[in-house]
C-alpha positions as CSV (number, residue, x, y, z in Angstrom):
1,X,0.0,0.0,0.0
2,X,1.3,3.4,-0.9
3,X,1.0,6.0,1.8
4,X,0.4,9.5,0.4
5,X,1.2,12.7,2.2
6,X,-1.7,15.0,3.1
7,X,-0.7,17.3,0.2
8,X,-1.4,14.5,-2.2
9,X,-4.8,13.5,-0.8
10,X,-8.0,15.0,-2.1
11,X,-10.3,14.5,1.0
12,X,-13.5,13.9,-1.1
13,X,-16.0,14.9,1.5
14,X,-14.3,13.6,4.6
15,X,-12.1,16.6,5.5
16,X,-11.8,20.0,4.0
17,X,-8.5,21.3,3.0
18,X,-8.7,23.8,6.0
19,X,-9.3,20.9,8.4
20,X,-6.3,19.0,7.0
21,X,-4.1,22.1,7.4
22,X,-5.4,22.6,10.9
23,X,-4.6,19.0,11.9
24,X,-1.1,19.3,10.4
25,X,-0.5,22.6,12.3
26,X,-1.7,21.0,15.6
27,X,0.5,18.0,15.1
28,X,3.6,20.2,14.5
29,X,2.7,22.3,17.6
30,X,2.3,19.2,19.8
31,X,5.6,17.7,18.6
32,X,7.4,21.0,19.4
33,X,6.0,21.1,22.9
34,X,6.7,17.4,23.7
35,X,9.7,17.2,26.1
36,X,12.3,14.6,25.5
37,X,12.3,11.6,27.8
38,X,15.2,11.3,30.3
39,X,15.5,7.7,29.3
40,X,14.6,8.2,25.6
41,X,17.1,5.6,24.3
42,X,16.1,3.0,26.8
43,X,12.4,3.7,26.3
44,X,12.7,3.7,22.5
45,X,14.1,0.2,22.5
46,X,11.4,-1.2,24.8
47,X,8.6,0.3,22.8
48,X,10.1,-0.7,19.4
49,X,10.4,-4.3,20.6
50,X,6.8,-4.2,21.8
51,X,5.4,-2.9,18.5
52,X,7.3,-5.7,16.7
53,X,6.1,-8.4,19.1
54,X,3.8,-11.3,18.2
55,X,1.6,-10.3,21.2
56,X,1.0,-6.8,19.9
57,X,0.4,-8.0,16.3
58,X,-2.2,-10.5,17.6
59,X,-3.9,-7.9,19.8
60,X,-4.0,-5.4,16.9
61,X,-5.4,-8.0,14.5
62,X,-8.1,-9.1,17.0
63,X,-9.1,-5.5,17.4
64,X,-9.2,-4.8,13.7
65,X,-11.5,-7.8,13.2
66,X,-14.1,-6.3,15.6
67,X,-14.2,-2.9,13.8
68,X,-17.1,-2.2,11.4
69,X,-16.4,-1.8,7.8
70,X,-15.4,0.5,6.1
71,X,-12.7,1.2,8.7
72,X,-12.8,4.9,9.8
73,X,-10.8,7.2,12.0
74,X,-12.9,7.6,15.2
75,X,-11.8,11.2,15.4
76,X,-12.2,12.7,11.9
77,X,-14.0,9.9,10.0
78,X,-11.2,9.5,7.4
79,X,-11.3,6.1,5.7
80,X,-8.3,3.9,4.6
81,X,-8.9,5.2,1.1
82,X,-7.9,8.7,2.2
83,X,-5.5,8.2,5.1
84,X,-3.3,5.6,6.8
85,X,-5.2,4.2,9.7
86,X,-3.5,3.0,12.9
87,X,-4.5,1.3,16.1
88,X,-4.0,3.8,18.9
89,X,-3.6,3.2,22.6
90,X,-6.1,5.5,24.4
91,X,-3.9,5.6,27.5
92,X,-0.4,5.6,26.2
93,X,1.7,2.6,27.0
94,X,4.4,5.0,28.4
95,X,1.8,5.9,31.1
96,X,0.3,2.5,31.8
97,X,2.4,-0.4,30.5
98,X,-0.1,-2.9,31.9
99,X,-2.9,-1.8,29.4
100,X,-0.7,-2.3,26.3
101,X,-2.6,-5.4,25.1
102,X,-6.1,-4.6,26.4
103,X,-8.7,-4.3,23.7
104,X,-10.6,-1.7,25.8
105,X,-7.5,0.6,25.5
106,X,-7.5,0.6,21.7
107,X,-9.1,2.8,19.1
108,X,-8.7,3.3,15.4
109,X,-7.3,6.7,14.3
110,X,-5.8,8.1,11.1
111,X,-2.1,8.8,11.2
112,X,-2.7,12.6,11.4
113,X,-5.1,12.4,14.3
114,X,-2.9,9.9,16.1
115,X,0.2,12.1,15.8
116,X,-1.8,15.2,16.9
117,X,-3.2,13.3,19.9
118,X,0.3,12.2,21.0
119,X,0.9,10.2,24.2
120,X,0.0,13.1,26.5
121,X,-3.7,13.0,25.5
122,X,-6.0,10.2,26.6
123,X,-9.1,11.2,24.6
124,X,-11.3,8.3,23.9
125,X,-12.9,9.1,20.5
126,X,-15.0,5.9,20.5
127,X,-17.5,7.3,23.1
128,X,-18.8,10.2,20.9
129,X,-22.5,9.9,20.1
130,X,-22.2,12.3,17.2
131,X,-22.1,10.6,13.8
132,X,-18.7,10.7,12.0
133,X,-18.4,12.6,8.7
134,X,-19.8,10.4,5.9
135,X,-22.0,8.3,8.3
136,X,-25.8,8.4,7.8
137,X,-27.7,10.2,10.5
138,X,-30.6,8.4,12.3
């Protein structure tokens, strides 16, 4: 699968160009404010090993099987046709290592929303009662 940058994506009713620019701006701001970990090199290895582990891949696969099709970002409503979708930890594994494989701690976000959310934010986008963009209203 080819991953396109946001400049190459025509949102087609999911996100306006202004919304895409706003998300990119927010992502850059959050990255700039994020302090470096004191144990960044130690942490990086631990987390890299985790995301390559069979346990994580199995948990991720099990989660994706439970999601309604078409797969959509729970924050902005983008589909896999418009953005790269990732399985996000609601409570970051840096904050609570014990919840790293729990299905209740996972949500589906597009790459832009996931990067903007960062590990400091524990917003659970799954609980919103409002319909996502592109979903039929009742």
